[in-house]
Each structure stands twice: as C-alpha cells, then as structure tokens.
Residue frames as qw, qx, qy, qz and C-alpha x, y, z in Angstrom:
[[0.102, -0.728, -0.648, 0.197, 38.61, -7.59, -7.08],
 [0.161, -0.657, -0.055, 0.734, 40.15, -4.15, -7.43],
 [0.144, -0.068, 0.599, 0.785, 39.80, -4.20, -11.22],
 [0.131, -0.552, -0.726, -0.388, 35.97, -4.18, -11.14],
 [0.076, -0.081, 0.280, -0.954, 34.13, -1.09, -9.95],
 [0.278, 0.364, 0.734, -0.502, 30.66, -0.99, -8.43],
 [0.432, 0.525, -0.027, -0.733, 29.23, 0.98, -11.38],
 [0.272, 0.287, -0.813, -0.427, 30.02, -1.97, -13.68],
 [0.163, -0.168, -0.970, 0.058, 27.67, -4.25, -11.70],
 [0.206, 0.294, 0.502, -0.787, 24.99, -1.89, -10.42],
 [0.183, 0.602, 0.734, 0.257, 21.44, -1.77, -11.74],
 [0.084, 0.185, 0.045, 0.978, 20.84, 1.85, -12.81],
 [0.231, 0.257, 0.533, -0.772, 18.02, 3.67, -11.04],
 [0.515, 0.289, -0.219, -0.777, 15.99, 3.90, -14.28],
 [0.553, 0.116, -0.781, -0.268, 15.97, 0.08, -14.58],
 [0.161, -0.054, -0.870, 0.463, 14.93, -0.59, -11.01],
 [0.273, -0.655, -0.683, -0.177, 11.47, -0.77, -9.42],
 [0.139, 0.014, -0.301, 0.943, 10.55, 2.64, -7.99],
 [0.185, -0.730, -0.627, -0.197, 7.48, 4.26, -6.44],
 [0.048, -0.627, 0.148, -0.763, 6.71, 7.57, -4.78],
 [0.071, 0.065, -0.772, 0.629, 6.47, 7.75, -1.01],
 [0.515, 0.079, 0.221, -0.825, 2.71, 8.35, -1.43],
 [0.556, 0.110, -0.720, -0.402, 2.17, 5.03, -3.23],
 [0.839, -0.314, 0.178, -0.407, 0.16, 2.24, -1.63],
 [0.486, -0.380, 0.784, 0.070, 1.74, -1.11, -0.80],
 [0.753, 0.419, 0.506, -0.039, -0.31, -2.56, -3.66],
 [0.462, 0.878, -0.115, -0.047, 1.25, -0.07, -6.07],
 [0.192, -0.728, 0.656, 0.046, 4.70, -0.95, -4.71],
 [0.675, -0.050, 0.736, 0.019, 4.10, -4.68, -5.26],
 [0.685, 0.661, 0.303, -0.032, 2.85, -3.98, -8.80],
 [0.208, 0.909, -0.355, -0.074, 5.95, -1.83, -9.53],
 [0.418, -0.499, 0.757, 0.059, 8.18, -4.66, -8.34],
 [0.730, 0.246, 0.638, 0.009, 6.40, -7.20, -10.54],
 [0.537, 0.837, 0.079, -0.071, 6.55, -4.86, -13.55],
 [0.002, -0.836, 0.542, 0.085, 10.28, -4.27, -13.09],
 [0.580, -0.261, 0.770, 0.047, 10.89, -7.99, -12.79],
 [0.734, 0.498, 0.462, -0.018, 9.08, -8.65, -16.08],
 [0.395, 0.909, -0.124, -0.038, 11.16, -6.00, -17.86],
 [0.313, -0.710, 0.622, 0.105, 14.45, -7.41, -16.58],
 [0.472, 0.414, -0.737, -0.249, 16.41, -9.94, -18.60],
 [0.910, -0.223, -0.163, -0.309, 15.12, -13.46, -17.88],
 [0.819, 0.132, -0.437, 0.349, 18.62, -14.77, -17.17],
 [0.109, 0.470, -0.416, 0.771, 19.26, -12.13, -14.51],
 [0.222, -0.307, -0.798, 0.470, 18.28, -12.36, -10.86],
 [0.141, -0.751, -0.517, -0.386, 15.00, -10.68, -10.00],
 [0.039, -0.533, 0.257, -0.805, 14.62, -7.52, -7.96],
 [0.478, -0.345, -0.762, 0.268, 13.94, -7.99, -4.25],
 [0.182, -0.539, -0.387, 0.726, 13.11, -4.40, -3.28],
 [0.231, 0.816, 0.400, 0.347, 11.47, -1.19, -4.45],
 [0.370, -0.036, -0.163, 0.914, 13.24, 2.16, -4.26],
 [0.048, -0.832, -0.531, 0.150, 11.08, 4.95, -2.83],
 [0.390, 0.285, 0.162, 0.860, 11.45, 8.36, -4.46],
 [0.003, -0.578, -0.360, 0.733, 10.59, 11.89, -3.40],
 [0.463, 0.793, 0.306, -0.252, 8.88, 14.36, -5.76],
 [0.153, 0.841, -0.414, -0.312, 12.24, 15.29, -7.30],
 [0.886, 0.336, -0.315, -0.055, 13.15, 11.67, -8.06],
 [0.087, 0.589, -0.714, 0.369, 15.69, 11.35, -5.24],
 [0.670, -0.149, -0.727, 0.005, 15.84, 8.06, -3.37],
 [0.463, -0.632, 0.225, -0.580, 14.37, 8.29, 0.14],
 [0.507, -0.351, 0.746, -0.252, 14.81, 4.63, 1.00],
 [0.338, 0.162, -0.873, -0.313, 14.28, 1.04, 0.06],
 [0.750, -0.113, 0.303, -0.576, 11.21, -1.12, 0.67],
 [0.058, 0.294, -0.944, -0.137, 12.10, -4.83, 0.71],
 [0.587, -0.196, -0.688, -0.379, 9.86, -7.85, 0.28],
 [0.439, -0.256, -0.737, 0.445, 10.28, -8.48, 3.99],
 [0.042, 0.106, 0.248, -0.962, 9.22, -4.89, 4.80],
 [0.494, -0.096, -0.396, -0.768, 6.01, -5.43, 2.82],
 [0.604, -0.240, -0.759, -0.043, 5.22, -8.66, 4.65],
 [0.289, -0.222, -0.588, 0.722, 5.79, -6.96, 8.02],
 [0.197, 0.036, 0.002, -0.980, 3.59, -4.02, 7.00],
 [0.540, -0.164, -0.580, -0.587, 0.73, -6.33, 6.02],
 [0.622, -0.390, -0.665, 0.137, 0.57, -7.88, 9.51],
 [0.157, -0.808, 0.042, -0.567, -0.35, -5.06, 11.93],
 [0.804, -0.593, -0.037, -0.021, 0.58, -7.06, 15.04],
 [0.772, 0.162, -0.143, 0.598, 4.29, -6.89, 14.16],
 [0.069, 0.693, -0.079, 0.713, 4.10, -3.23, 15.18],
 [0.658, -0.670, 0.035, -0.343, 3.29, -4.34, 18.72],
 [0.934, -0.122, -0.139, 0.305, 6.37, -6.55, 19.05],
 [0.171, -0.939, 0.297, 0.028, 9.30, -5.00, 20.84],
 [0.444, -0.585, 0.649, 0.198, 12.89, -5.84, 20.03],
 [0.877, 0.436, 0.183, -0.087, 12.31, -7.26, 16.55],
 [0.427, 0.800, -0.414, 0.081, 15.73, -6.00, 15.37],
 [0.295, -0.568, 0.738, -0.213, 17.49, -7.76, 18.23],
 [0.817, 0.050, 0.535, -0.212, 15.58, -10.97, 17.57],
 [0.784, 0.615, -0.018, -0.079, 16.42, -10.93, 13.89],
 [0.321, 0.752, -0.550, 0.167, 20.16, -10.73, 14.63],
 [0.351, -0.449, 0.762, -0.308, 20.30, -13.34, 17.38],
 [0.357, 0.039, -0.910, -0.209, 20.01, -17.08, 17.15],
 [0.527, -0.101, 0.455, -0.711, 16.72, -18.41, 18.49],
 [0.259, 0.019, 0.966, 0.001, 14.90, -21.68, 18.60],
 [0.225, -0.254, -0.716, -0.611, 11.99, -22.85, 16.50],
 [0.300, -0.563, -0.743, 0.205, 9.92, -23.06, 19.71],
 [0.151, -0.482, -0.205, 0.838, 10.50, -19.37, 20.46],
 [0.110, 0.067, -0.478, -0.869, 9.47, -18.40, 16.93],
 [0.304, -0.379, -0.813, -0.321, 6.32, -20.53, 17.15],
 [0.277, -0.579, -0.620, 0.451, 5.38, -19.15, 20.57],
 [0.054, -0.340, 0.033, 0.938, 5.83, -15.56, 19.30],
 [0.195, -0.128, -0.665, -0.710, 3.54, -16.35, 16.37],
 [0.368, -0.497, -0.782, -0.085, 0.83, -17.74, 18.66],
 [0.315, -0.525, -0.474, 0.633, 1.15, -15.24, 21.55],
 [0.024, -0.401, 0.074, 0.913, 1.02, -12.22, 19.25],
 [0.580, 0.564, 0.530, -0.254, -1.73, -13.54, 16.95],
 [0.015, 0.567, -0.497, -0.657, 0.48, -13.15, 13.90],
 [0.264, 0.200, -0.741, -0.584, -0.95, -14.11, 10.50],
 [0.251, 0.232, 0.885, -0.315, -4.26, -15.39, 11.88],
 [0.478, 0.549, 0.168, -0.665, -6.54, -13.30, 9.66],
 [0.769, 0.388, 0.491, 0.133, -7.60, -14.83, 6.36],
 [0.476, -0.114, 0.381, 0.785, -5.45, -13.82, 3.40],
 [0.202, 0.694, 0.543, 0.428, -8.34, -12.00, 1.68],
 [0.255, -0.921, -0.196, 0.222, -7.84, -9.11, 4.14],
 [0.564, -0.302, 0.287, 0.713, -4.40, -8.53, 2.65],
 [0.321, 0.505, 0.504, 0.623, -5.92, -7.04, -0.51],
 [0.169, -0.917, -0.307, -0.191, -7.73, -4.31, 1.41],
 [0.579, -0.708, 0.062, 0.400, -4.74, -3.64, 3.64],
 [0.593, -0.026, 0.389, 0.705, -2.39, -3.39, 0.66],
 [0.188, 0.667, 0.435, 0.575, -4.66, -0.79, -0.98],
 [0.333, -0.908, -0.224, -0.116, -4.89, 1.30, 2.20],
 [0.673, -0.578, 0.091, 0.454, -1.35, 1.28, 3.59],
 [0.366, 0.920, -0.134, 0.038, 1.09, 3.90, 2.27],
 [0.806, 0.272, -0.255, 0.460, 4.75, 3.30, 1.53],
 [0.073, 0.702, -0.267, 0.657, 5.68, 6.48, 3.46],
 [0.683, -0.585, 0.172, -0.402, 4.60, 4.80, 6.70],
 [0.973, -0.178, 0.131, 0.069, 7.06, 1.93, 6.33],
 [0.709, 0.511, -0.184, 0.450, 10.24, 3.21, 4.73],
 [0.574, -0.735, 0.025, 0.359, 13.21, 4.13, 6.82],
 [0.284, 0.893, -0.338, -0.090, 16.02, 6.37, 5.60],
 [0.907, 0.207, -0.291, 0.225, 19.00, 4.27, 4.56],
 [0.662, -0.673, 0.101, 0.313, 21.90, 4.02, 6.98],
 [0.077, 0.858, -0.427, -0.275, 25.24, 5.56, 6.02],
 [0.318, -0.375, 0.850, 0.188, 26.74, 2.08, 5.63],
 [0.641, 0.423, 0.633, -0.096, 23.99, 1.17, 3.13],
 [0.447, 0.872, -0.073, -0.186, 25.61, 3.42, 0.48],
 [0.719, -0.214, 0.402, 0.526, 28.60, 2.72, -1.71],
 [0.152, 0.723, -0.253, -0.624, 30.25, 5.06, -4.20],
 [0.849, 0.496, 0.056, -0.174, 30.00, 4.00, -7.86],
 [0.477, 0.710, -0.501, 0.130, 33.81, 4.09, -8.16],
 [0.578, -0.519, 0.590, -0.221, 34.40, 1.84, -5.14],
 [0.220, 0.337, -0.893, -0.200, 36.06, -1.48, -5.87],
 [0.767, -0.176, -0.500, -0.360, 34.10, -4.70, -5.93],
 [0.558, -0.020, -0.696, 0.452, 36.19, -5.84, -2.95],
 [0.059, -0.084, 0.384, -0.918, 35.05, -2.84, -0.90],
 [0.621, -0.120, -0.183, -0.752, 31.42, -3.51, -1.81],
 [0.742, -0.086, -0.663, -0.048, 31.70, -7.21, -0.95],
 [0.322, 0.016, -0.651, 0.687, 33.14, -6.31, 2.44],
 [0.320, -0.089, 0.186, -0.925, 30.21, -3.95, 3.10],
 [0.740, -0.095, -0.392, -0.538, 27.69, -6.62, 2.10],
 [0.666, -0.037, -0.715, 0.207, 29.33, -9.16, 4.39],
 [0.270, -0.042, -0.597, 0.755, 29.68, -7.02, 7.53],
 [0.344, 0.096, 0.219, -0.908, 26.25, -5.34, 7.28],
 [0.412, 0.245, 0.858, -0.185, 22.84, -7.06, 7.06],
 [0.458, 0.587, -0.032, -0.666, 21.94, -5.83, 3.55],
 [0.730, 0.245, 0.610, 0.188, 21.12, -7.72, 0.38],
 [0.483, 0.662, 0.268, 0.507, 21.85, -4.60, -1.67],
 [0.370, -0.463, -0.117, 0.797, 23.62, -1.27, -1.42],
 [0.310, 0.909, 0.252, -0.114, 22.52, 2.09, -2.78],
 [0.669, 0.100, 0.210, 0.706, 25.11, 3.26, -5.31],
 [0.032, -0.921, -0.192, 0.338, 25.97, 6.97, -5.20],
 [0.548, 0.367, 0.158, 0.735, 27.60, 9.53, -7.44],
 [0.063, 0.353, -0.129, 0.925, 28.33, 12.85, -5.70],
 [0.146, 0.075, 0.712, -0.683, 26.11, 11.70, -2.78],
 [0.650, 0.211, -0.008, -0.730, 23.10, 11.14, -5.09],
 [0.646, -0.002, 0.762, -0.053, 21.74, 7.61, -5.54],
 [0.388, 0.500, -0.472, -0.613, 22.19, 6.49, -9.16],
 [0.699, 0.136, -0.649, -0.268, 21.61, 2.76, -8.84],
 [0.778, -0.444, 0.320, -0.308, 21.60, -0.30, -6.66],
 [0.312, 0.452, -0.836, 0.004, 24.20, -3.01, -6.20],
 [0.879, -0.232, -0.009, -0.417, 22.57, -6.33, -5.45],
 [0.520, -0.465, 0.715, -0.049, 24.21, -9.18, -3.58],
 [0.846, 0.279, 0.452, -0.045, 22.88, -11.55, -6.25],
 [0.592, 0.795, -0.110, 0.073, 24.79, -9.69, -9.01],
 [0.129, -0.773, 0.611, -0.114, 27.97, -9.61, -6.92],
 [0.702, -0.210, 0.675, -0.084, 27.66, -13.34, -6.28],
 [0.819, 0.524, 0.233, -0.027, 27.00, -14.04, -9.98],
 [0.342, 0.860, -0.371, 0.080, 30.21, -12.18, -10.88],
 [0.340, -0.583, 0.724, -0.140, 32.24, -14.13, -8.32],
 [0.821, 0.099, 0.546, -0.137, 30.62, -17.37, -9.46],
 [0.713, 0.701, -0.031, -0.017, 31.53, -16.60, -13.09],
 [0.090, 0.802, -0.580, 0.107, 35.15, -15.99, -12.05],
 [0.581, -0.329, 0.729, -0.155, 35.24, -19.32, -10.22],
 [0.841, 0.354, 0.393, -0.112, 33.75, -21.12, -13.22],
 [0.529, 0.816, -0.233, 0.001, 36.38, -19.56, -15.49],
 [0.373, -0.682, 0.629, 0.002, 39.20, -21.05, -13.39],
 [0.634, 0.375, -0.659, -0.153, 41.22, -23.76, -15.07],
 [0.924, -0.339, -0.106, -0.143, 41.04, -27.12, -13.31]]
C-alpha cells in the first residue's frame, strides 16, 4: 500500500465535474452528466460536483445525496438528520418520518422548477479538515481516512490547494485489481 501514492489514483480537477457557487442545481446536474459522458466508459462514474469560487479554488463538494435533499424543502425542517444518518434505525421509523414530514409528496414535475431556482451556494458546506488528503500520501493512509470517515471521496491537495479528488470507487478498483492478480 505504501508504494502507491494518492496522486496516482486521483481524478485531476480539470477532469472532474465543476460548477461555480452561483450555479443552479440544474446546472450542477448537467455538469455532472457532462463529466460522466467525457469519462472513460470502463471507469466508475462521478458521484459529486466540485464547487469553485471565482478564482477556480474548490469551496466544497455537492453530492448526489445533497442534490436530492435540496430538492425536497421539508428536509430543512427535520432536526438531527446527521445523527439519524449515522445511527441504526428501523424501516418503520424511516417510513413514519417520511409520512409525518410530508417528504416527497409533491409531483415530480415541480422538481424542474425547483432545480432551476435553487443555487448551489445555498447547499454546499466547506469540507472538513479530514476530508482532505495530500497528493503524496500513501494509498494506505487514504484508505484509512475513507474507512474511518463517512466520505465516498477525498479532496486531494498540493500545498493546501485542491488539485483533484480521490474516489472510493477508484481505490476499491485498485485493491480489486491487486486481489485479481494474486496467484491461486
């Protein structure tokens, strides 16, 4: 694990889906789709959009899940969502939350209007310190970070500036390839 560095597996910033913080959610979804089409068909698809400031610096990451939450305004009224997402809970609790909070009751055609009106800036959060990994870190260090923190990707830095993204799917593909190369 120590012979592979993060920079060998990362997707460079220029190859990843990006939008400005002023973009709409619709523009973010379109950027994600466009980046996925440009990526090699045999590779795993992108699962997030990186949000940039006017200078091209990464402000944060907008995931597919973030977009779904943003499109349902009643999620903003739920308290303790972070705690719920980390704890085990029953299917009955999930169903009762859905019904009691009127989640996803509006017809899907309203999503188009909402996606054109909502701005990315209102939904991104600055990345946590543990969501970054240096480009020269070992693959083992990155795997440990991905396991102990709830991220599907890490922002890769060079001199504290984000230069790419390390995706769990690429890390797993590398490990899978190593396992497949093992002699029986």
